[in-house]
Each structure stands twice: as C-alpha cells, then as structure tokens.
N, C-alpha and C positions, 0 to 999 in steps of 0.2 A: 449579510454580504457574504459571498463565497470566496474562498481563496483560490488563486492560480495553483496549478499541481506542475511540479517539475520533478524529473528523475536525474539521479547522478547517472553517468555514463555506464557504470557497472551494474547499477540497479536495473537500468533499462535492458541492458543485455540479459541478464538473468529472468526477467520478466517476460522477455521475448521468446524464451525457450518454454514457456507453459504452453498448453494448449488453448486454443482461442476461448473455449468455453470457460476455462479457469481464470483466463485473463479478465474476462467480462465481469465475473463475480468479485475478482481483486479490485478492479476499477470502481465498482458499485461502492465497495467498503471504503475506498479512497475517497470517492467523492462525498460520501456522507461524513467523512471526517473534516473535509474541507468546508462543507455547508455549516458544520456546528462548530467550527474552531473558534469563533468568537465567544463561544460559551466556556471555553477552556481558559485557564489561568492566563493572564495578559501581561507577562513580564516584559521590559524592554529589549531582553535578549531572546535569541531563538530558543525554544523549548523542544525537547526531544521527546518522542512518544515510541514505545516499543509496542508492536501488536503481533499477536499470533492467532491464526485462524485455520480452519480445515475447510477444503474445498473439494466436494465430491463431484466429478463430471462423469459422463458416460463411459469414458476410456480409463480414468485413473482416479485415486485418491491422492490429494496434495495437502501436505502440511507446510503453510507458508508463514515466513517471519518477515516482518517490515519494521525498519526504523525510520520514522519520520520526524522532520524537524519543522516547526511552523514559526513564521515571523510575523508577528501581528502588524507591525508597522508597514510592512512591505506587501501584506496579504498574500504571502506565499507559503505553500505547503512543499517541502521537498522530500522526495523518497530517497535517502542518502544510502539505505541497505536494503536489499531484497535477497532472501534466500527461500528455499523451498526443497522439500523432500517428496518425491511422487513415487508411488508404486500402482503398477497395472491392477485394474479389477480382474478378479479371477473369472474364467468363463462358466 
C-alpha cells in the first residue's frame, strides 16, 4: 500500500523553484519511496530518511537533497527539508 505524500511549507517553496523537468524526476523518486515504504523498518515513531540525487535536465544540472519522514501508522511520508544546488548547462 502506498503512502500519502506531504511537503512542509519550506520544502514546497524550494521544490517549486526547480525547473519543471527536474520536479518530475524528483516526484518520481519520492513516489518510489512512498510505494516501497512498507519494506522499510516499521517502528512506532516516525523514521527519517536522508536522500541525495543528481538530476540533469535540458537546461541545468541539479544536486538535490531531501529529508523525508515516514509514519507507518498514518501511512504518511513527509518531505520536511528540500534543498538543491543548480548550475546551468554550458552551451
């Protein structure tokens, strides 16, 4: 069973500054975590997962950093921190 996905206010604001192509890749990764969350350890308290990834789009390279918390009892995965560093592609 998949988890619902929520963003903290600050994480949503940072996410929305990414170009749309990078947003799609990041959402796919978050969705994959949510689909497989029941395979992760299942303690009664929220568990934190830090994830780093690199996304290359037509316009830029993005290094992306996420902190996710998942709560098995509530079937909720929250993106509590979202950061990135972007640099334009060279022509």
